[in-house]
N, C-alpha and C positions, 0 to 999 in steps of 0.2 A: 383144038387149042386147050392148054391146060388152064384150069380155073384160076390159079394164081397169077396168070398173065392178064386177068381182068382187073387185078388191083396192084399195079406197079407201085413201087415205093423206093425208099432210099437203101434197102438192104437186099442182098443177093438172096434169091429164093431158089430152090431146086430146079423149078421150071426155067430159070434163066440159063441153065447149063445145057439145055436142049438134049438131055440124055448123054452128054459127053463129059470125059474128064476135062478139067481145065488147069493149067499151070499158070499161077500168078505171083508176081513179086510183091512182097509186102512193103508198103511205103510208111506206114504208121500203125501203132497199137495204142488205143486210148480207152479210157473208161468213161461211160456216159450213163445218165439215169433215163431209163426208157419206161414208158407207160404201156403196159400190156393188160391182158385179161386178168392176171393176179395182182393188179395195182402197180406201183412204181417199183422197178427193179434196177439195180446197178449191174451193168453187163460190160464186158470187154468187146470192143469194135476194132475190126482190122480193115485198113484201107489199102488199096492195091495200086500200083503205078498203071496208069492208062485206064483204070476202071472208075466209073462214076459212083457205083454202089459199094457198100461196105458189107462185111461179113460180121454178123452178131455171133460172138463165141458162145457155144454151150460148154458145158463141163467136159463132155467127151472130146470135142475138137481141141479145147484148151489143153487138156492133158496130153493129147497127141503131139501139139506143138512144143509142149514143155520137154516131152521125151526126145524130140528131134533137136531142139535149139537150146534148151536150158530154161531155168527159172527167170532169167532177167529178160523182160519182154524187149528192152531196147536192142538186145542182140538179135531179135527176130527181124528187125527192119533190114531190108535188102536181101533177105532169104526168099526163096521160091517154094510155093507149096502147090501140091496137086490136090484138087478137091474133086468130088463127084457127087452126082445125084443117086439118093437111095430112098429107102423108106424106114420109118420107125413107127411102130404101133399103127401100121397101115396109113401113115401120113408121109407125104414127101419130105426129105430133109437132105442136108448136105453134110458129108463127112470128109475128113482128111485122108487121103490115100498114102501120102508120103511127100517126098521132095527130091529134086535132082541135086540138092545141096547136101545130102547126107552121104557118108562114106559107104554105108551098106545098109541092107534092111535091118529094121529094129523090131524085136518081139518084146512085149511086155504085157503084164496083166493090168487091165484098166480096172480100178477099184472106185466105184461110186458109192455114196451112202445108200444103205438099205438094199443093196443089190450084191449078188454074188460076183466075184472078180471075172472078168471076160478076157480071154487071150486075144490080144490085138497084134497086127503086123502092119508096120509102115514100110513102104517099099522105096527104094531108090528109083525114082521115076525118070524116063528119059528127059534129056534137056530139050527144050523147045528149039525147032529148027530155025526160027527166025522171030524177030520182034515185031509184033503188030500193034499198031495204035488204033483202038476202035473209035468208031464215032462216039461223041461225048454222051450219047444216050443209051449206050450199050455196054454190057459187061465185056471186058478184055478177053479175047479168045486164048491166046498165049502170050506169055511175056518171058523172054529169055533172060 
């Protein structure tokens, strides 16, 4: 069992994805004040149809969504994104792979403060075969 499964919460963790890509439909994008190790931070939160947990946006994932769907976050609602579990600095994390709602793959340079630009590629992911509604206590597997 992954260590993170010992401490469930209201936010999606890499362990919740069970090593698989997940395509989810965005139902809301909000800003909230979260208390973390570095004190209080303002963070973007994404809610998904059929999922109880939210995704906390980090800068990398936020910039990926902006590349796919534009600056206006209201336009992200109703769009599907594919996320996947990976690692960053040897810690589990979640990254955006792409979306079935983009016309074609998107290549761009990810520019973060105090870091060299990194070439990124967001892919046009396959459409989910069917809509599944998960039990209320689980993350949605696929949402078409």
